[in-house]
Every structure is written in C-alpha cells, then in structure tokens.
C-alpha positions in Angstrom: -46.0 -18.5 24.4 -43.7 -21.4 25.5 -43.4 -22.5 21.9 -42.0 -19.1 20.9 -39.4 -19.2 23.6 -38.1 -22.7 22.7 -35.6 -23.8 20.2 -37.1 -24.3 16.7 -37.7 -28.0 15.9 -35.1 -29.8 13.9 -37.4 -29.9 10.9 -36.5 -26.3 10.2 -32.7 -26.9 10.5 -32.8 -29.9 8.1 -34.9 -28.1 5.5 -32.9 -24.9 5.6 -29.6 -26.8 5.5 -30.8 -29.0 2.6 -31.8 -25.9 0.6 -28.5 -24.2 1.3 -26.7 -27.3 0.1 -28.6 -27.4 -3.2 -27.9 -23.6 -3.6 -24.2 -24.1 -3.1 -24.0 -27.0 -5.5 -26.0 -25.4 -8.3 -25.8 -21.6 -8.1 -22.1 -21.5 -9.2 -23.2 -23.1 -12.5 -25.9 -20.5 -13.2 -28.7 -23.0 -12.6 -32.0 -21.3 -11.6 -32.5 -24.0 -9.1 -29.7 -22.5 -7.0 -31.5 -19.2 -6.6 -34.9 -20.9 -6.0 -33.3 -23.1 -3.3 -31.7 -20.2 -1.6 -34.9 -18.2 -1.5 -36.7 -21.2 -0.1 -34.2 -21.4 2.7 -34.9 -17.7 3.5 -38.6 -18.2 3.5 -38.3 -21.1 5.9 -36.0 -19.0 8.1 -38.6 -16.2 8.1 -41.3 -18.7 9.1 -39.1 -20.0 11.9 -38.6 -16.4 13.1 -42.3 -15.7 13.1 -43.1 -18.8 15.1 -40.1 -18.5 17.5 -39.3 -14.8 17.4 -38.3 -14.6 21.1 -35.7 -17.3 20.6 -34.1 -15.4 17.8 -34.1 -12.1 19.7 -32.4 -13.5 22.8 -28.8 -13.1 21.7 -28.4 -9.4 20.8 -25.0 -9.8 19.1 -26.5 -12.1 16.6 -28.8 -9.3 15.5 -26.0 -7.2 14.2 -25.2 -8.9 10.9 -28.8 -9.7 9.9 -29.8 -6.1 10.8 -27.0 -4.6 8.7 -28.0 -6.9 5.7 -31.6 -6.0 6.2 -30.9 -2.3 6.3 -28.8 -2.4 3.2 -31.6 -4.1 1.3 -34.3 -1.9 2.6 -32.5 1.3 1.7 -32.0 0.0 -1.9 -35.7 -0.9 -2.2 -36.8 2.5 -0.8 -34.5 4.3 -3.3 -36.0 2.3 -6.2 -39.6 3.0 -5.1 -38.8 6.7 -5.0 -36.9 7.0 -8.3 -37.8 4.1 -10.6 -39.0 5.1 -14.1 -39.7 3.1 -17.3 -36.9 4.7 -19.3 -33.3 3.9 -20.5 -32.3 3.2 -16.9 -34.9 0.5 -16.2 -32.3 -2.3 -16.3 -30.3 -0.6 -13.6 -33.3 -0.3 -11.4 -34.3 -3.9 -12.0 -30.8 -5.1 -11.1 -30.9 -3.3 -7.8 -34.4 -4.4 -7.1 -33.3 -8.0 -7.4 -30.2 -7.6 -5.2 -32.1 -5.5 -2.7 -34.8 -8.3 -2.3 -32.0 -10.8 -2.0 -30.3 -8.9 0.8 -33.6 -8.6 2.7 -34.3 -12.3 2.4 -30.7 -13.2 3.3 -31.0 -11.2 6.6 -33.6 -13.8 7.9 -31.4 -16.7 6.8 -28.4 -15.2 8.6 -30.5 -14.7 11.8 -31.4 -18.4 11.5 -27.9 -19.8 11.0 -26.3 -17.6 13.6 -28.7 -18.9 16.2 -28.6 -22.5 14.9 -27.8 -24.7 18.0 -26.9 -27.8 16.1 -23.5 -28.7 14.7 -23.1 -28.9 10.9 -19.4 -28.6 10.5 -18.6 -32.1 9.2 -21.5 -32.2 6.7 -20.7 -28.7 5.5 -17.0 -29.5 5.0 -17.9 -32.5 2.9 -20.4 -30.4 0.9 -17.9 -27.7 0.3 -15.3 -30.2 -0.9 -17.8 -31.6 -3.4 -18.7 -28.2 -4.6 -15.1 -27.1 -4.8 -14.0 -30.0 -7.0 -17.0 -29.6 -9.2 -16.5 -25.9 -9.9 -12.8 -26.2 -10.4 -13.2 -29.2 -12.7 -15.7 -27.4 -14.8 -13.5 -24.3 -15.0 -10.5 -26.4 -16.1 -12.7 -28.1 -18.7 -13.7 -24.8 -20.2 -10.1 -23.5 -20.2 -8.2 -26.5 -21.4 -10.7 -28.6 -23.3 -13.0 -26.0 -24.8 -10.1 -23.5 -25.0 -12.2 -20.6 -23.8 -10.4 -17.3 -24.1 -11.6 -16.4 -20.6 -13.4 -18.9 -18.4 -16.9 -17.7 -17.6 -18.5 -20.9 -16.2 -22.1 -20.5 -17.4 -22.3 -16.7 -17.1 -21.8 -13.9 -19.6 -18.9 -12.2 -17.8 -15.6 -13.7 -16.7 -15.4 -11.4 -13.7 -18.6 -13.0 -12.2 -16.9 -16.4 -12.7 -13.8 -15.1 -10.9 -15.9 -13.9 -7.9 -17.7 -17.3 -7.7 -14.4 -19.2 -7.9 -12.9 -17.0 -5.2 -15.8 -17.6 -2.8 -16.0 -21.4 -3.5 -12.3 -21.9 -3.2 -11.9 -19.9 0.0 -14.5 -22.2 1.5 -12.7 -25.2 -0.1 -9.4 -24.3 1.5 -10.9 -24.0 4.9 -12.8 -27.2 4.5 -9.6 -29.0 3.6 -8.0 -27.8 6.8 -11.0 -29.0 8.8 -10.9 -32.5 7.4 -9.6 -35.1 9.9 -6.9 -36.4 7.6 -3.1 -36.5 7.9 -2.6 -35.3 4.4 -4.9 -32.2 4.7 -1.9 -29.8 4.3 -1.1 -31.5 1.0 -4.7 -31.2 -0.1 -4.6 -27.5 0.8 -1.7 -27.0 -1.6 -3.6 -28.9 -4.4 -6.6 -26.7 -3.9 -4.5 -23.6 -3.9 -2.9 -24.5 -7.2 -6.3 -25.4 -8.7 -7.8 -22.1 -7.4 -5.0 -19.9 -8.8 -5.0 -21.7 -12.1 -8.8 -21.3 -12.6 -8.7 -17.7 -11.6 -5.9 -17.0 -14.1 -8.0 -18.6 -16.8 -10.8 -16.1 -16.0 -8.4 -13.3 -16.9 -9.6 -11.2 -13.9 -6.5 -9.3 -12.7 -8.0 -8.4 -9.3 -8.7 -12.0 -8.5 -5.3 -13.2 -9.5 -3.6 -10.7 -7.2 -6.1 -10.9 -4.3 -6.7 -14.7 -3.9 -3.2 -15.6 -2.7 -3.3 -12.9 0.0 -6.8 -14.1 1.1 -5.5 -17.7 1.2 -2.6 -16.6 3.5 -5.0 -14.7 5.7 -7.2 -17.8 6.0 -4.1 -19.8 7.2 -2.8 -17.1 9.6 -6.3 -16.6 11.2 -6.7 -20.4 11.7 -5.9 -21.8 15.1 -5.7 -25.2 16.7 -6.4 -27.4 13.6 -3.0 -26.9 12.0 0.3 -26.9 13.9 2.8 -24.0 13.9 5.1 -26.2 11.8 2.5 -26.7 9.1 1.7 -23.0 9.1 5.3 -22.2 8.4 5.5 -24.8 5.6 2.3 -23.4 4.0 3.5 -19.7 4.3 6.9 -20.7 2.8 5.6 -22.8 -0.1 2.7 -20.6 -1.3 5.0 -18.0 -2.9 6.8 -20.9 -4.7 3.5 -22.3 -5.9 2.5 -18.9 -7.2 5.7 -18.7 -9.2 5.2 -22.2 -10.5 1.6 -21.6 -11.5 2.7 -18.3 -13.2 5.2 -20.1 -15.3 2.7 -22.8 -16.4 0.1 -20.2 -17.3 2.6 -17.6 -18.5 0.8 -16.8 -21.8 -2.5 -16.0 -20.2 -0.8 -13.8 -17.5 1.2 -12.0 -20.1 -1.9 -11.3 -22.1 -3.5 -9.5 -19.1 -0.3 -7.7 -18.3 0.1 -6.5 -21.9 -3.6 -5.4 -21.9 -3.0 -3.4 -18.7 0.2 -1.8 -20.2 -1.7 -0.9 -23.4 -4.5 0.7 -21.4 -2.0 2.9 -19.5 -0.1 3.8 -22.7 -3.3 5.0 -24.4 -4.7 6.8 -21.4 -4.8 10.2 -23.2 -6.5 9.0 -26.4 -10.1 10.1 -26.7 -11.3 7.0 -28.7 -11.4 3.3 -28.2 -12.1 1.2 -25.1 -9.8 1.6 -22.1 -10.9 -0.5 -19.1 -8.4 0.9 -16.6 -8.8 4.6 -17.4 -12.6 4.2 -17.7 -12.8 2.8 -14.2 -10.8 5.7 -12.8 -13.0 8.1 -14.7 -16.1 6.4 -13.4 -14.9 6.8 -9.8 -14.2 10.5 -10.4 -17.7 11.3 -11.8 -19.4 9.1 -9.2 -17.8 11.1 -6.3 -18.6 14.4 -8.0 -22.3 13.4 -8.8 -22.7 12.1 -5.2 -21.6 15.4 -3.7 -24.4 17.0 -5.7 -27.0 15.0 -3.8 -25.8 13.8 -0.4 -29.1 12.1 0.4 -29.3 10.3 -2.9 -30.6 10.9 -6.4 -32.1 9.1 -9.3 -30.1 7.3 -12.0 -31.4 9.8 -14.5 -30.2 12.8 -12.5 -26.8 11.2 -12.1 -26.7 10.6 -15.8 -27.4 14.2 -16.6 -24.6 15.4 -14.2 -22.1 12.9 -15.7 -23.0 13.8 -19.3 -22.4 17.5 -18.4 -19.0 16.6 -16.8 -17.9 14.7 -20.0 -18.8 17.7 -22.2 -16.6 19.9 -20.0 -13.8 17.3 -19.8 -13.7 15.0 -22.9 -11.0 12.8 -21.2 -13.8 11.3 -19.2 -15.4 9.9 -22.3 -14.9 6.3 -21.1 -17.7 6.8 -18.6 -20.5 7.3 -21.2 -21.1 3.5 -22.0 -21.6 2.8 -18.3 -24.1 5.6 -17.4 -27.0 3.2 -17.5 -25.0 0.5 -15.7 -22.8 1.3 -12.7 -19.6 3.1 -11.8 -17.3 0.1 -11.0 -16.8 1.0 -7.4 -19.2 -0.3 -4.7 -18.8 2.5 -2.3 -18.8 5.4 -4.8 -21.6 3.8 -6.8 -23.7 3.7 -3.6 -22.7 7.2 -2.7 -23.7 8.5 -6.2 -27.2 7.0 -6.1 -28.2 6.3 -2.5 -26.2 9.1 -0.9 -24.9 9.1 2.7 -27.6 6.7 4.0 -26.6 4.1 1.5 -22.9 4.5 2.3 -23.5 4.2 6.0 -25.6 1.0 5.5 -22.9 -0.5 3.3 -20.1 0.3 5.7 -22.3 -1.1 8.6 -22.6 -4.4 6.6 -18.8 -4.5 6.0 -18.1 -3.9 9.7 -20.7 -6.3 11.0 -19.2 -9.0 8.7 -15.8 -8.3 10.1 -17.1 -8.3 13.7 -18.8 -11.7 13.1 -15.4 -13.0 11.8 -14.1 -12.7 15.3 -17.1 -13.0 17.6 -18.5 -15.2 19.1 -15.6 -17.3 17.7 -13.0 -16.8 15.1 -14.2 -17.5 11.5 -11.2 -17.2 9.2 -13.1 -18.0 6.0 -15.8 -15.4 6.7 -13.1 -12.9 7.2 -11.5 -13.8 3.9 -14.8 -13.7 2.0 -15.5 -10.3 3.5 -12.1 -9.0 2.5 -12.7 -10.3 -1.0 -16.1 -8.5 -1.1 -14.4 -5.2 -0.1 -11.4 -5.7 -2.4 -13.4 -6.6 -5.5 -15.7 -3.7 -4.7 -12.9 -1.3 -5.4 -13.1 -2.0 -9.1 -16.6 -3.5 -9.5 -20.1 -3.4 -7.9 -20.9 -6.8 -6.5 -24.3 -5.9 -5.2 -25.4 -4.7 -8.7 -25.1 -8.3 -10.1 -27.8 -10.7 -8.9 -25.4 -13.6 -9.6 -22.5 -12.0 -7.7 -24.7 -11.0 -4.8 -26.2 -14.5 -4.6 -22.9 -16.3 -4.5 -21.6 -14.0 -1.8 -24.8 -14.4 0.3 -24.5 -18.2 -0.1 -20.7 -18.0 0.8 -21.4 -16.0 4.0 -24.1 -18.4 5.1 -22.0 -21.5 4.3 -19.0 -20.0 6.1 -21.1 -19.7 9.3 -22.4 -23.3 9.0 -18.8 -24.5 8.3 -17.9 -23.3 11.8 -20.9 -24.9 13.5 -18.8 -27.4 15.3 -19.9 -29.8 18.1 -20.1 -28.2 21.5 -17.0 -30.0 22.7 -14.9 -28.5 19.9 -16.6 -25.2 19.6 -13.3 -23.3 19.8 -11.9 -25.0 16.7 -11.1 -22.4 14.0 
C-alpha cells in the first residue's frame, strides 16, 4: 500500500508531458497525431491514478475540476445510450459521443496535472512559444500567400480555426510574459498584433471582438512578473494597436460588418441564408423545446417540436437546416437535449474552471481560456465539435502546466 500513497515516479510525468507537447504542436493543424497523443496522455494518467489512487485523492480541491469534467462527459454518454438511433440524426449522436469520451478522458489528465509535484513552467513556456509562432505563421501564409477568403487552417470551418487561434495565442501571450527577457513586453505586443490579424483573417466576428478583451484580462490578472508601469503601457497601447490593425485589415473587417448589416436588413425575409437571425431563432426554439422535456429528450423528439414551431411561425425558417446539427448556443443546446442535469453539469464545469483560475494560485491564462469558452458558447456549441473540444481540453491542460513553477517561485502569476 505504500506504493499507492507515494508520489508517482517521474516516468509518468515525462511521458504525459511529452504526449501533451506533441498534441499541442500537431492538433492545431488537424493532424490525427494530435488527438492520438492527447488520448495517450489520458490513458497514462488513468494508469497513474489506478496505481497511486490515494495520492490523487489527498487534495480534495483538486478533485473539483476533474470531477466536473467527468460528470459532463458521463451525462453526455448516458444521454446517447438512452436516445441514439440509426437515422438522420446519427451524425449528431456521433459528434457528442466523441466529445463525451474526450471529456471523460480529459478528467483523468486534469487530475494528473493538477497534482503534478514537478515544475514544468520553463519548458512549457518554450513549447507554447514554438506552437504560437507555428500556428500564426501558417494562418498568415493561408491569408496572404494563398489568399484564402477565410483562414481555416486545415479544418472545414473558419470558426474552428478562430477558436484554435484564440486558445493558442492566449497561451502565447502568457508565455511571453513569463520569459526571462527584458523585451518581453515588446514581444507581447508583437504577439497581440499577430493574434488579432490572424483572427480577422478567419472572419469570425465573435473572435475579433472577444480576443482583445481576453488579452487585457490576462494582463490585469497577472501579478509580479510585469511591473505596474509596464501594465499601464500595455493597457494604453492595446487600443492603439487594435485601431492600427483595423486600418491594415480594413477590407476584411468591412466585409464582415457589411455581412452583419445585410443580415439585419433582411431579417424579415422568409428565404435565403441569414446567419444572425438563424442563430437567434435557434436559441428561441432550443429554449422552447427544452421546456417540453426538463430532464432531456432525444434529438428526434426535439426535431419534431422545432418543425411544429416553424410551421406555426414561418419566421423561424432559418432553424430548419440545423435541426440535425446543433442550436448554436452551448447552454441552450444542452438544455434542449440533456435537460436540467446537462445544464447543471455544464455550469459546474464553467464554475470549477473559474475556481481553478484563482485557487490554489492565480492562473490568468486559464481564466481567459475559460471566458473564451463561455463567450464563444453564446453563439456556437464548442462541445459539439471534436476539434474544438480537443483544442480547449489541450489549452486547459497546458495552462495548468504553464503555471507549474519551481517551488521557490510558486506565487508567480
């Protein structure tokens, strides 16, 4: 029993860290190796837990986040087992099956890294810098050399690219501030400009508006490693950088603004695609269908309710193409399918992420990633996409490793 009480051998730490590193460097490019490496890290974490379970159960506060992630995944899998049918909705079930499994696996990896006694801050900062430069360089290449209408990295949706760039660059900004270099503030500005430029090239409005705020939150929540003077400089110059970047990428921004205005102007038309109004309609029907089954319902039953609503109110027609996909709002999508239990589990996950952003030590980048997860979830469903879920799971894990500082400097944030 002494083995189970002791700290797991360094073998586990090295292997888990190596797998996480491979996942961070490859998953943003859509390489299957990234997903495989991440899952291997979770399997090793599960093995470490089985062999040293008493060690991992000692610190009760470190059970909160893994428990919330595990619960979210389990509720998804139970919902699938109860409702899955081989019909027009099978893709929806398969998507949630993949993300549910990923959440369950991630829970054991989170338990491992939260209890990791060894410091990985310097190595992780270097790793994040490499990943950050690689992702931004590839995005700029697609936008300026290949002249892609909207940068998608190697995925089929620009929004997924925007989520990936957001997570990677929030880590990138924090890593720059952690570097022991006198020009780290200048590097922060360079990374910020790169981040905003690549996000604009994805054409994702939510990301363009959200990222500057998240960058400011990262700076404001950071203590000790940058002086008050540097904070003031950063907070003063960021608005100027936003304006400068906006002028350079004026055409792309105008295209997205014009598209938004066009959607608003044609909101009463009952034909054609209208992304903005469709999203609002989806949220309306998701809330209504969820109220019909507070403990959850099948995708088929939801589809029947929504179809009936559209017949009664034709202005909701924009919902119909998405009945077999999702309702473009994380919380309402969860409510409409998994009912109150699913909503409570999702809220518990959000709250536990925020809690871990402040305890046992402040973690500004985890806070920023969590806020981006919540914000993007207002107009999309992150945990429907396997790629989106994977990058957020990787980002959460790496943000924790990024704060694994040596014992002497454990308070550095």
